[in-house]
Phi, psi and omega in degrees: 000133181268154181230135174274124177247166180218133167261106188282336179199168182233035188291344179277350177066204182279127181255156182295144174301339179291349178263015184301338180252002184269060177291350178282344179288139176297327182290340184301319182293338183249008183258169182229152175281335181208136175213090186246130182055030169224159180224156179266141173273151177300333180272005165123323183287172177232132182235155174293136178292147175294164177282171176257127182269130179293132179248305185194149174283143176282122175232144178286178179290160177292120182282347181270120183300152177300147179061021182292338179264017177275340179206168182276003179300133180074002176259146168262113192259117178279173181302133176090344181273148169220144181235115180190155174053045175066023180220150168248112188246149175237124181268004180084012182274353179290143182263349179208183178304132186231142186241133170252121187225162178210138178279109178255007182054044176294145185275128184304140177074358175272152183266132178238139174267122179249115178249146181199170180234136174258130179224159179061030185292136176235317182198169175077200183208160182218150176219173181232160181201144171256358180197149186298335180260013186219074180271147174281178172290148172283136179246149186218053176193155173298148178148176178257139185222157174213131179225160178247137185219143180269127182284151173250188186290349180283336178069024187261148162265129179235135173245118192246121177254138174280178188295341184255000187290125172230118183162192182226150175244131182216177178052046182278132175226144181231115184230137176294133187271344181222058186281159169298140185216152177217137178261134179229131179282145174233106186248096175288320176198175178293338178271335181235091179234143185232158169248125179260125179261105178270127169231190182300107177059029183208149177225135170240159189239137177237144180200146176053041175074019180202176179272143179280128183237161176281179178298333179277356179091006179270142179301137175290130180232143179240128177291131185242149177276358189263127177277175180304317182288343181280339192304314181297334185267002180288130173236153188210159170212160190221143172227111183055241184257025177234126177247130176261133183236140180227154174204140186298342182250003184229137176303147179300136178241164170227141180248121183240152184232133174243342173199179181303326186250359184247102181232153182218127176250124182211158174297143177290122182278074183295147169256124181054056180296153178303136184290348178285346182272100178219167178296329180282320183269346181093181185230165183297151182246357180228149180207143174196171173258142177206123177052050178063022175239147172269119188250133175241158180203158165063074167274164182304324181266349178227066188290345182252012186258141175244130177247128182240133180288176171298148179295125178080357179229087194297334187253013181246121179246028181285158179232132181279169175228106002285166182292136177243167189297329184269009177293161173297151179219154181229139179219139178243127181297141176250120181212167182282355174211166180292119179247083181297130180288127182258330179200161175224139177229133181272125174221212172299332171236165174275108182271133182231134172257129180239174181294341183245353182175181181244129187237164167227155181229135178209189179284196183298333170220174185298338183262352185267153175278157178288133174225167179302334182253006182217090178227131177238132182230135178221146172265133184255313180229166185234035181279326185085146187239147171283163183277048176231122182303143180287167171256144182253122179241105186064237178259014183248137175257124178259120185230163179264133172293159197301335178279354176079014185236351179245128181255128181234154175250129180256113183216155179283134179245123178291326179296318181272351184052046180178186180274142174233158185222074179292155182278123178273340185266005186300326181269353180223041186295340182294337182287337180232012183295319185255352184221144182260164177272132180255329178210157171204164180207149184255125175257105186289319181235148008268351191233012177055074183236134170265119179261131187232135175262126179267157187293347176266006177093357175280160175242135176250152174234146176230107172282119191225120172211091189299326183294340177248014178058040179255114174220098185227124179269150173212155182238153187223139180228164178206173177283075184152200181226134175283134183240338179201155180211146172206165179232148174221156176297143176237177182299321184240338177201165179289143185262139176254121178246148182213152165261124182239129176265124181231152174261118183234126179055036178080005183237133175288134179223152175247136180237143167274123181227151181240129176295132179295150176299155179301139184286128179225017185285169178264349177223167185274000184303321184253021175286126183241099181228055173225157180258150183052035189265169174228157178241148177230124180227098187231160185288327182252142177290147181210167177247343182250129181230128187250182176091012182257031181300333181289349177241030183306127178085349182278152172267125187243152172274149185227131170244116185240119182052039176085356182249144179284129175254162177300147177299146179226160180261140178280124178231127182053037175078011183220163175235153179235123180267154180288332179226147184291157178206159179261310184253114186229136171239128183224136179180186183289136178283155171215156186249133176254128183235144179217123183227131181282164170285173176298129185294135176243123181128163178095000177282108186290333183272009180089171181080194185266157174268355181293135179082349180268153175289139182214160181223131173260114183279322175199163182231132172262119180257119178272116188247159175222120178045059184235161178201128182087128186192140170235138181226140177190194182258349170200177185293344182260354182228084184235143176250127178280129182273125177281142182241348182286136178234173179294343180279346181283145181293133180298131180085349179256174181283153174296157177287151174298145187250131171231125182141193183269131179238120183264130180235127178279145179259127178260065179211149177276211183280144170212176185264351185267307182066059180245152179246132182243130179235137181222144170230115180242009176255156181284062185223159182283152175212123175227119181255120181267328180197158174237134182232090178275147173261114192240136170243126180252125180283122184258000000 
């Protein structure tokens, strides 16, 4: 006799394989064995994650100094070359191939994009190179060009003219094509929020789904004091349009904004700075605001010390004689071992995570403000924290334990009359057992998700809403590796931005990409479920779509006018469709998988269904605004569910489906009784519930 069972929600997310026998856990009924490229909603369902939209390639700063072509200084000038008036010119007097070179200390084996302009061309050809074994193509016409070249151990930029070249080379720029990068949010207000792309000694700005450019169309760039190796250690805090940045090896800086294109990076002009801050002793590594004071902490030689500015005067660390309550103050934690401060978060108290435990700092009592003569410090837990600032969700702080693999929530408990920090990863420890978290960011709306970048390039998600007991992990992959993530407010929901490293045409490249907003449309025309993708929405139908140079040689998925088209390969930056379309989305495909745990229930003779032979005759999948679906008992045995009906317009896409969809299972008895769901087409999928029909052999 068969029994209909129901999985009403998936709020527990993906659970560890080590819980395979814990059918006694309440979370077991709401958990999954696999949840890849899908996420759980706080209200229970699971949806396919949106795709990532390509924004811009990450490029390093220009390595060639300004005005470098005004004179031959620092150039090694070959026969026939002259350097003056912002040009490198060849008059054709060279008798053989001639080289103009400059030592830019390029790093061996790294790829550099060399862009330049040829003007006054008369004859011959010219090329550029970052290494003797990596020459660009020779060009023989006026115009602007860009080539990529691999540097060798010499670190030279070379401009090579053949014996016949007569003309000039100008506007030369040399930028690393795959630099280390980190994204940091800059939130002036909910209406004016930016994403800052930090690379080696350079910052670029993104806003409104694109890069901020000057009137001439060039990206706005800010010179930065931070090298490539400094990027992971940068910490920041912000007040209105001023951001304070710290790093233990760099003096504190502040970044200020006066308009979209007007930014300024400068040393913080402190008044009476602490004497412990020196180049020899190092500088603070943590910063935050607390009770109208700018607070710094943890220099290399004073890892347990907190320095607080004067109240209301963020850059003044002066002390009066006699001392008054609004003077700057300094406090050093006292502990039985060195507890280096890793982060600080401002709440009703100043919460601090250290290498040995979690502390708070406040005034003389819980209701008093901090003053030089009234500071109270207490240690609450002893788990120890990683050097990654926590994310704050409501009144709860989610932080990483010091090894970077255990996620805990720090919250006040009335029962314990203090702070407690339970382990959030205990039910999904397999996701971080072998790999640590390097970055994370919190997306408050629409579904309260913490997005985490793992050190192997995978991305994890944590749907978290403690008031409804929702703690569900999910994992995400792409054709490449996630390297950085941040969130900023958007017009309708918070935006997730990421740096993704992809291999394109045999070369590693990093792209800034933005996760598309969650799909809420009534038709599939505007469904965006491809990675590193672009959209085309034009008045006239066409078959050729350009602008995909960033995916050269890749095979991309295509959704055209709401219908899935065959995959095509990008050639010369464009794709050609077999039939014309107006609204097209094209990008890298990704697969979404969802697999249930071993079914428990349906044993008519009593006892457990675990270990018994069972058969699933069919499954009813409750869907919401979905299209395209495969269902089976494992990843190799899936049946594609048809959605087209006689009511659908001929030649157009099927309508999105909401309701119960029954799929028959073509399998006999087995001992697991698991349901596998897959979506491999660029279409939406939202599963609200699963209702399998199960027979258990007794």
